[in-house]
Structure formats: structure tokens, C-alpha cells
N, C-alpha and C positions, 0 to 999 in steps of 0.2 A: 504494499499499500504506500508505503513511504517513496517507492519508485515511481508510481503513477501520479503522485502528488508533485514530485520534482520535475516529471516530464511536463505537466500541465503549467507550471510557473516558468518554464524556458521557452518563451516566445520568440520568434524572429521578428524582424522588421517588416512592416506592411509594405506592399507595393507603393503606396503613396509616399511613405517615409523615404523610400529609396530614390524615388524619382525627384522628391525636392531636394534631398541632399546632392543628388548627382548633378541637378540643375544649378544649384549653388556653386558646386565645384567647377562646372563649366564656365560660369559666368566670371568666377574670381580668375580662373585660368586665361580666358580670352582677355579680360582687362590687364592681366599682367603681362600677356604676350603684345598686346598692342603698346603698352608702355615701354616695353623692351624694344619693339620695332621702331617707335618714334625716337628713343635714345639713340639707337644703332644708326638710324638714318642721319640724325643731327651730328652725331660722332664723325660720320663719312663726310658730311659736307664741311665740318670744321677742319678735318685733315685736308681735303681738297682746296679749301680757301688758304689755308696755311702753306701749302705747297705752292700755290699761284702767288702768294704774297712774297715767299722767299725768292722765286724765280724772277718775279717781277722787280724785286728790289735789287737783285744782281743786275739785271738788264739796265735799270735806271742808273746805277752807280757806274757802269760802263760807258753809258751816254753822257752822263754829267761830268765824269772825268774828262773826257775828250772835248766836250763843249767849253768846259772852264778852262782848259789849257790851249785851246785852239782859237781860231776866229772863223767866222762865217766866210765862206767864199762867196763875196757879192758878185764877182765876175762870172760866175756860173749861173747866177740868177739873173744876169743881164740878158742871156738868151733863153732861160727858162723863168719867166717871171714868178715872183712870189705871189701867193693868193692866200692871204691870211682870213678869207672868209670860209674856205673849205679846208686850208691846211695843205701842205705839201707832202708828198709821199717820199721826197728824198731829203736829206740833210748833207750838205756839202760843206767840209770844214777844212781848214789848212792849218797845220800845226806849226811851231816854232823853227822846225827843220824843212818847212815848205812842203812836208809831205801831204798829199791830198786824200781826204778820208770822205767816202759816200757811204752813208747809211741809208739803207732803204728796206723794205718788206718784200721777201720773197713769198708771194701769195700761194705758190704751189705747196711749198714745204712749211709754210706758216711760221717762218723764222725771221728774224732782223738779220740782215747781211752787212758786212762792211768791206768795202773795195778800197785798198790802199794803194794809190798810184797806179790804178788801172791795172792791177795784177790779177783780178779776178775776185769775184765777190765770196767772201766766206762768212758762214753764220756765226752769230754770237751764241756759244754753247748754252743750250738749255735742255734739261732732260725730260721734263715731263709736262711742258705747257705749249700752246699753240698761240701765236699771235694772230688775232683775227683781224685788227685794223691797227694802223700806226699813221699818225699825222704829226707834222712839225709846223709849228707857227712861229715865224722869225720876226722879231720887232728890233729895230726899225727894218724896213722893207729894202733900204738902200743904205750904203756904207756910210756911217756916221763918223768915221775917222778922217780927219783932215791933218795936214801937217802944220796949218797955221792957226787951228783953234781945237779946243777940246770939244769932244762929242757933247752934243746937248743932253743925252741920256745914255745909260749902259745899256748896251745890245743884250738881248736874251732870246732863249729859244724855250718855247713851251711844248712839251712832248706828251701827247695823249696816245694811250695805247690800250687796247682791248685785248685782254687775255683770258684764255680758257684752258680747262683741263679736264681731261675725261681718263679716267683709269679705273677700270672695272666698273663698280657702280657709284664711284665717287667723281661727281661732276661739279663743277663751279666755273663762273665766269666774273670777270672784274675789269672795270675800266678806271684807269689811273691817269692823272694828269700831274705833271711836274713842271715847273718853270725854273730854268737854269740860267744864270747870269754868265755872259761871256767875259772873261778876265783878260784874255789877251787882245790887244788892239793894234797890233803891229801894222803899219801901213807899208805896201810894197814900193 
């Protein structure tokens, strides 16, 4: 008799209890997965933006160093007039050793190239970014340096660059702008 009494008291869960507990478990699991998915996506976007920022900073440092230590070749722009409303695709500089540097965008490979003294364009090395657009705004548009008077303003170049990166599921795009003063004003 004791055995029958024990069996009556050992009841299992009802179907309703099992369905309710399973539903609660599924809802909590789905909420956790959606939070995890959103966190993972944000982490991937942050990683892609960090990569773009590092590569863009490197490119801008290369351009800024050359712009600061060189001068704009205004003779080149006499035959190819400067258009500061839409920006130029090429930047032509002459350094103190009279070496001519032509910076431009290789639209096929999506890299910035530099051609030194017409020896052939070589890309500025980047590992994981594409340069989608590159514009140079040169101010003033004509040579401000004269032998008889100082320039009315310091020449500068504004670089506007759109950079993107796509590596696996990590994609990002960024447009940066930097204005760089020209420090060399030697007159030929």
C-alpha cells in the first residue's frame, strides 16, 4: 500500500506546463541570440572602420609630407586649368630637388598612384582599402610667389578622399578631408 501511495504522489509535468516552459526558454534564447548578433555586427563594423582609418591616415600622411615639402607645379596647371568647383583628379608637385611628383587615382585598381619624373606610376601601398574617389582642391589657382613681393596668402591643398573596405562580412566606407599648407615657395 505504501508503494501505491508513493506512485500517486509522483506526478509528472502536464503538457501545458511543458509547452509554457519551452516557450519561455525559446523566447529567452532568441532574445539572447539577437543581442549577440547585433553585438557581433557592431564589432565587425568597428573593426572595418578602424582598418579604414589606419590606412587613410597612412595615405594622408604620405600626401601631407610631400605637399608640405614641395610646391604645386603651377606650370602644369597652365595647360590643365585648376577647377576648384569639382576638384582635380591629379596633384602635381615639384620638390626642392626639382623632382616632379604626380599623384592620381588609379580607378581600375582603386589605389592612389605616384609618378616621379615620368618613370611610371606606382601605387601608394595599402593592404585592405579601396580608394573610391580622390579630389584635390588647390588654392590659390595661380602661382602666388613672386620675386618682388611676398605671397598674399599661404598656398594650400585640400584633399578629399572616399575610402571603402570590404573584408569578409566587414564592410565600411569613409570620406575624409584634410587641408594641407604648402611650406615650400621657391620660385624657378
